[in-house]
N, C-alpha and C positions, 0 to 999 in steps of 0.2 A: 731571754728576748721576748716584748710581749707580741701576741698575732696582731697582722696589721685588724684596724676597723672597717674597711671596707670589705672584706673578705667575712665579717662574722655575720649573723642573723639579726635582724634589727627586732623583732617581733618574737614575744615569748612563746605566742601561738603557733608559729611557725613550727617554731623548734618544737614543737609539742607533735605538732601533725606530723614530721618529719621522725620524728622520734617513733610515732604510734605507727604510719605506716611501712617503716622497716621492720617493726616488730610484729607489727599481725598481718600486714599486707606481705610482708617476709617470708611467714612461718604459709602462711594460705597460698601461697604460688608455689612454695615447696612442698608442702604436702597435697597441693592439687597436681601438681607435676610428677609423683611417684606413682599416685590414683591411678593417672590416665597409663605410666609405665605398665604398671599391674595389669590395667584391662587389655594390656597385648602382649606382655610377658606372663613366666611364669611369676605368679603371686609371691610366692616362695621369695625366689632368687629376688627380686624387688624388694621384699621386705629384708633381708640381709643388707643388700647395697643401703636402701633407706636410713638403715641406724647411722653409717656413716654422712654418704651424701649427701643427707635433708639438713643435719649441723652445718655443712660447708656452705650447701647452698643459701641456708637462711643466711649466715652470717652475711656473707657478698649482697646478698639482698640488703641485710641492713647496711652497709654500708656504702650499698650504692644510691640509698634511699638520701642516708644525710648528706651525699655531697648532691643530690640533686639543686638543679636549679627553685625548681616550684614546688610547692608540699603537695599542692593538689593536682601535677601533672603524676606525681609518683604515685598517688590514692589511684588516679583513674588509670596509669598500666597497669599495676598491681591489679586491678580490679578488672582489666579486659584480658591479664594473663589467667587470672583463675578462672573466669567464664568460661576462656577457651579451652584451656584444660579439662574442665568438667564436661563439657561439650559431647564427647561420647557416652556421657551417663545418664544424659535430659531423654534419652530413645524408650 
């Protein structure tokens, strides 16, 4: 049974922006989050945990970006999260 056309993305540009936001923005958020954890906890322990949890977090963020209504909104959210997680490094 084919997908309902009203739920599909109309523009290929929007589809590309969502994929790019999920891929690059999700990666930036997951890495900056683990860097923030390494700032407050033992970096060696966070590094061992990040091997697995970074990939899982990135995959979840990728899926959330693809399910989002607006590509620009998800880019803004991921940019703000990355900035917030990097604030302790600006001192």
